[in-house]
C-alpha positions in Angstrom: 7.1 -4.5 40.8 10.4 -5.7 39.5 11.4 -3.5 36.5 12.2 -6.5 34.3 8.9 -8.1 35.0 7.1 -4.7 34.5 8.8 -4.1 31.1 8.1 -7.7 30.0 4.4 -7.4 30.8 4.5 -4.0 29.0 6.2 -5.6 26.0 3.6 -8.4 25.8 0.7 -6.0 26.2 2.0 -3.6 23.6 2.6 -6.4 21.1 -1.1 -7.3 21.2 -0.5 -11.1 21.6 -4.2 -12.0 21.1 -4.2 -10.1 17.8 -1.0 -11.8 16.7 -2.5 -15.2 17.5 -5.5 -14.4 15.4 -3.3 -13.3 12.5 -1.3 -16.6 12.7 -4.5 -18.6 13.0 -5.9 -16.9 10.0 -2.9 -17.7 7.9 -3.0 -21.3 9.1 -6.7 -21.7 8.3 -6.2 -19.9 4.9 -3.5 -22.4 3.9 -5.4 -25.5 5.2 -9.0 -24.7 4.1 -8.6 -22.4 1.1 -5.4 -23.7 -0.4 -5.9 -27.3 0.7 -2.4 -27.8 2.2 -1.7 -30.8 4.4 -1.2 -30.6 8.2 2.2 -32.1 7.7 3.2 -29.1 5.5 1.7 -26.5 7.9 3.4 -27.8 11.0 6.7 -27.9 9.3 9.4 -25.5 10.4 9.3 -23.3 7.3 5.6 -22.5 7.5 5.7 -22.0 11.3 8.6 -19.6 10.8 6.6 -17.8 8.1 3.8 -17.3 10.6 6.2 -16.3 13.3 7.9 -13.7 11.1 4.6 -12.2 10.1 3.7 -11.9 13.8 7.0 -10.2 14.5 6.3 -7.5 11.9 2.8 -7.1 13.3 4.1 -6.8 16.9 6.7 -4.2 15.8 3.9 -2.2 14.1 1.7 -2.2 17.2 4.6 -1.1 19.4 5.8 1.7 17.1 2.2 3.0 16.7 1.8 3.1 20.5 5.1 4.8 20.8 4.1 7.7 18.5 0.5 7.8 19.8 1.4 8.1 23.5 0.3 11.7 23.9 -3.0 11.1 22.0 -3.7 8.0 24.0 -3.1 9.9 27.3 -6.2 11.9 26.2 -8.4 9.2 24.7 -7.6 6.2 27.0 -5.2 7.2 29.7 -5.8 4.0 31.8 -4.6 1.9 28.8 -1.4 3.7 28.0 1.5 1.2 28.0 4.5 3.0 26.4 6.1 5.3 28.9 4.3 3.8 31.9 4.6 0.0 32.0 7.0 -0.2 29.1 9.9 2.2 28.9 10.0 4.3 25.7 13.7 3.4 24.8 12.9 -0.3 25.3 9.8 0.0 23.1 11.9 1.6 20.3 14.6 -1.0 20.7 12.0 -3.8 20.7 10.5 -2.4 17.5 13.9 -2.5 15.8 14.7 -6.0 17.0 11.3 -7.4 15.9 11.4 -5.6 12.6 14.9 -6.8 11.5 14.4 -10.3 12.9 11.1 -10.6 11.1 12.6 -9.4 7.8 15.6 -11.6 8.3 13.5 -14.7 8.8 11.4 -13.7 5.9 14.4 -13.6 3.5 15.6 -16.9 5.0 12.3 -18.5 4.0 11.8 -16.8 0.7 13.2 -13.5 -0.8 9.7 -12.5 -1.9 8.5 -12.9 1.7 11.4 -10.8 3.0 10.7 -8.1 0.5 7.1 -7.9 1.4 8.0 -7.8 5.1 10.3 -4.8 4.3 7.3 -3.1 2.6 5.0 -3.9 5.5 7.4 -2.7 8.2 8.1 0.5 6.2 4.4 1.1 5.7 3.7 0.6 9.4 6.5 3.0 10.4 5.4 5.6 7.9 1.8 5.2 8.9 2.7 5.9 12.6 4.8 8.9 11.8 3.2 10.5 8.7 0.4 8.7 6.8 -2.1 8.5 9.7 -2.2 12.4 9.6 -3.6 12.3 6.1 -7.3 12.0 5.6 -8.4 8.6 4.3 -4.9 7.3 3.3 -4.1 6.2 6.9 -7.3 4.1 7.2 -6.7 2.6 3.7 -3.1 1.7 4.6 -4.1 -0.3 7.7 -7.0 -2.0 5.8 -4.6 -3.0 2.9 -1.9 -4.3 5.3 -4.6 -6.4 7.1 -5.6 -8.0 3.8 -1.9 -8.5 2.9 -1.6 -11.1 5.7 -3.8 -13.4 3.7 -2.2 -12.6 0.4 1.2 -13.5 1.9 0.0 -17.1 2.2 -0.4 -17.2 -1.6 3.0 -15.8 -2.1 4.5 -18.3 0.3 3.0 -21.3 -1.6 3.4 -19.6 -5.0 -0.3 -20.4 -5.7 -3.0 -18.1 -6.9 -6.5 -18.5 -5.4 -9.6 -16.5 -6.1 -10.9 -17.6 -2.7 -8.0 -16.1 -0.9 -8.4 -12.9 -2.9 -12.1 -12.8 -2.0 -11.4 -13.2 1.7 -8.6 -10.6 1.5 -11.0 -8.1 0.0 -13.6 -8.9 2.6 -11.0 -8.4 5.3 -9.9 -5.1 3.7 -13.4 -3.7 3.8 -14.3 -4.8 7.3 -10.9 -3.5 8.7 -11.5 -0.2 6.9 -14.9 0.1 8.6 -13.4 -0.8 12.0 -10.6 1.7 11.6 -13.1 4.4 10.6 -15.2 3.8 13.7 -12.0 3.8 15.8 -11.2 7.3 14.3 -14.6 8.5 15.4 -13.9 7.3 18.9 -10.4 8.8 19.0 -11.2 12.1 17.4 -11.1 14.0 20.6 -7.4 13.4 21.2 -6.3 13.2 17.5 -7.6 16.7 16.7 -5.2 18.2 19.2 -2.2 16.7 17.4 -2.9 17.5 13.8 -4.3 14.2 12.8 -6.5 14.6 9.7 -8.8 11.6 10.1 -12.1 11.2 8.3 -14.4 12.3 11.2 -12.1 15.3 11.9 -12.0 16.5 8.3 -15.5 15.6 7.2 -17.3 15.2 10.5 -19.1 12.2 11.9 -21.7 12.4 9.2 -19.0 12.2 6.6 -17.4 9.3 8.4 -20.7 7.5 8.4 -21.0 8.1 4.6 -17.6 6.6 4.1 -18.5 3.6 6.2 -21.7 3.1 4.2 -19.8 3.3 0.9 -17.3 0.7 2.2 -20.1 -1.4 3.4 -21.9 -1.3 0.0 -18.6 -2.3 -1.7 -18.3 -5.2 0.7 -21.9 -6.3 0.1 -21.3 -6.1 -3.6 -18.1 -8.2 -3.4 -19.8 -10.7 -1.1 -22.8 -11.0 -3.4 -20.5 -11.7 -6.4 -18.6 -14.2 -4.3 -21.8 -16.0 -3.3 -23.0 -16.2 -6.9 -19.7 -17.7 -8.0 -19.2 -20.3 -5.3 -21.2 -23.6 -5.6 -21.0 -24.4 -1.9 -24.6 -23.8 -0.6 -23.5 -24.1 3.1 -21.2 -21.1 2.6 -23.9 -19.3 0.7 -26.4 -19.7 3.5 -23.8 -18.7 6.1 -23.0 -15.5 4.3 -26.6 -14.7 3.7 -26.8 -14.6 7.5 -23.7 -12.4 7.6 -25.4 -10.0 5.2 -28.3 -9.7 7.7 -25.7 -8.7 10.4 -24.2 -6.2 8.0 -27.6 -4.5 7.4 -28.2 -4.5 11.2 -24.9 -2.8 11.7 -25.9 -0.1 9.1 -29.0 0.5 11.1 -27.1 0.8 14.4 -24.7 3.2 12.7 -27.5 5.4 11.4 -28.8 5.7 15.0 -25.4 6.2 16.7 -24.7 9.6 18.2 -22.8 8.9 21.4 -19.3 7.5 21.9 -20.8 4.5 23.7 -22.8 3.7 20.5 -19.7 3.7 18.3 -17.8 1.6 20.8 -20.6 -1.0 20.7 -20.5 -0.9 16.9 -16.7 -1.5 16.9 -17.2 -4.6 18.9 -20.0 -5.6 16.4 -17.5 -5.2 13.5 -15.0 -7.4 15.4 -17.6 -10.1 15.5 -18.2 -9.7 11.7 -14.4 -10.2 11.2 -14.5 -13.4 13.3 -17.5 -14.7 11.3 -15.5 -14.3 8.1 -12.7 -16.4 9.7 -15.2 -19.0 10.8 -16.6 -19.3 7.3 -13.3 -20.6 6.0 -14.0 -23.8 8.0 -17.1 -24.4 5.8 -15.2 -24.3 2.4 
């Protein structure tokens, strides 16, 4: 394969284009359904650049995480390693820098507050990849918070406070925390060899399950408060259904003892995240 084509494919794969599309779609839906912004505003160049700049910071984070995780991934998922195989390491590092500075630059062009938050996010993603992910609990919390920040950024962009956006950001934070905790269980075999102090490595799988249950209880509590405070019965019925899925996930987690079980639960959590996104359409 032509080296240019090979590295281009590697770059697109490492950037997680489907994930970036979901992030952008989430920000668009948040602005349209939760903040009631018009389509004319949302298809304007400023908002599209805002979404694009957020995606650039996200892509840079994915690439740099793969860059530092190459040896771990060679143990956990050798067939899916991109950096150093399809995508040259130097090009990966260069791409990270270009994406990061371009995303920050566009952010400042749109709004200094957006640019400043992009600096924080980019710095947090770099620090996570190099240092924070080695610390028990803090690494998982960092990723969960940064995921929720993509929604909070929409409020910053429009200079508008919304309890609905806050509620969805908290829901996203909890579900991503659960997802990352399950990923840590799946990746423990490779991470333990490189000094990563993830929850399942430090506290065992049972301890990781306890943390997931605690996060789930917090999520259910916040969701219940949200349902009681919102007058929309369509949304209430929808989330009552989601609560049933959450309890079923808790049952599956209690029975899980093989890696295949945890991989299935991870997919299940991804579905829960998508259901949260769909619910915005009912507001």
